[in-house]
N, C-alpha and C positions, 0 to 999 in steps of 0.2 A: 463523383466517384474518384476522379484524379487526385483531389486533395486527400482523400482517405488513404489511397495507396501511398502517396508521398509521405503522409504522416506516419503510417505504419513502417515504411522503409526507414525513415528517420529514427523512429522509436526503436526499431530492431537494431539499427546501427549503433545507437546510443547505448542500448543494453549490452551489446557485444563489446563495445569499448569499455564500459563499466566492469564487465566480467573480466576482461583482459587486465585492466588496471588492478582489479581486486586480487588477482592471482599474485600480485607483487606487494600487496598491502601488508603491513605488519599488524598482527592481531594481538590484542591484549588478553584475550581468553584463549585457552587451549582449543584445538580443533575438535576434540572429543569432549563432550560434556561429562562431568564427573559421575553422574549416575545415569542409568540407561533410560530413565523416563523423560519424556519431553516436558518442557515448561509449557503450561497452558494458561493463556490469558483470555479474558472475556471483555468485550466492549459493548457499549449501548448505541452503536451507530457512530455518526461523526458530525462535526461542525464543519461547514465549508464556507469559504470566502471566494466569491466569483469575481473575476477580474473585470468582466463586462457588467457594470452595475446597472445598466439600462434594462437588462432582461428580467430583473426581479425574480431570480431563481430562489427556490427554497434553500435555506442555509442551515436549518436544523434538521439533520437527516437521521432521525432516530431509528433504531433497529436492534439487532442482536448479532454479534460476531464473535468468532473464536480464532485464536492464533496458537498453533502448536510449534514450538521452537525445538527442532530435533538436534541441532548443533548451533554454535554461534553464527554460522554462515547460512543455515538452511531452515526455513519455516514454511508451514502450510497455513493458509487462511481460508475461512469460509464464513458466510453470513448473509444477512438480509437487512435491508434498510429502505426507508422512504426516500427516494432519490430527489434530486434538485428539480425535476419536472413533475413532482408529486405522484409518481408511480412507484410501485413496489419493485425493488431490484434484489437480485440474488447474486452472490459471487463465490467463486472457488478459485484459489490461486496458490502460487508458489512465490516465496521471497528468497532472493539471493542477496545476502548482506555481508559483503567481504570486508568492509571498512569498519574498524572498531576503535573506540576511545573509552577512557574511564575518568572523566572529569568529576570531581567532587563526589566520588563514591557511586556514580551512576554508570550504567552500561549504555553506551551510545553506539549505534551501528547504522550504517548507510548502505544502500544498494538499490535494487530494482525489484518490484513485484510484477509478475505477469499473471493476469487474472482473466477468467471467463466471467462476463457480467451480462445481465439481461435487464429489461424493464425500461429502456430509454427509447421513446417513440422516434426520435430523430436519428437513432443509431440502430440499423438493422430492424426497424419497425417493431421494437420491444423484444426482438429475439436476442440470442446469445452472440457476443462478439468478444474478441481478444483485445485486452488493453494492458500495455506496459506502463508502469508508473515509477518514477524515482521515489524512494522512501527514506525517511530518517526515523529511527526508533530510539526512544529514550526510556530506559527502564530502571526503576529502583527495586527494592526488595519485594514490595507488594503492589505498587502502582507505577503506571507508565503512560506514555503517549506515543502515538505514531503520527508523523507528519507526512502527507502524501501530496505530491505535486501532480495535478491533473492537467496535462498539456493538451487541451482541446482547441485546435486551430479554428474550427467552424463556430464554436460557441464561447470562445474567450478563455476557457480554462478556469482552474480554481486551485486553491490551497485548502486541503482538508486536514482536520485533526481528530484523531480517535483517542479518547481517554480510555485506559484499560486497567484491569485489576487481575493480578495473578491468582489463579485458583488451584493450581497444582504445580 
């Protein structure tokens, strides 16, 4: 229990620091999107690479997810996937993405996602829990990818990638 509290404290402090730094970051896109509709992206789950290779976690985490980008800095995420422990997980979250670049015609943003997630037996006995994650989003006109660092101290953590397609 002490490790969980320490991790959450560290993650919350990191998120706060990222938000503070993001307030000073120069953005490449305007703060208000040009039309009032959000950009909507769909993904088919994620691929994950677990740092503790001895635990043999599932690394093809298929599912269905959606991301609605309301402004360059703010997005909502929702979805379901077969998690690394072979249980069904659901998530609902918010992304704050204050850092922006435009290399080679791509929109790249970085920030933090804070999500409610369920389905992990080792975390709240498959119940819901709060999880903050550093994220890097790379978006073209129709296709993109989200890179998510999963800093799990007890279970070794992972790096995940979601491939996504813009549908609206």
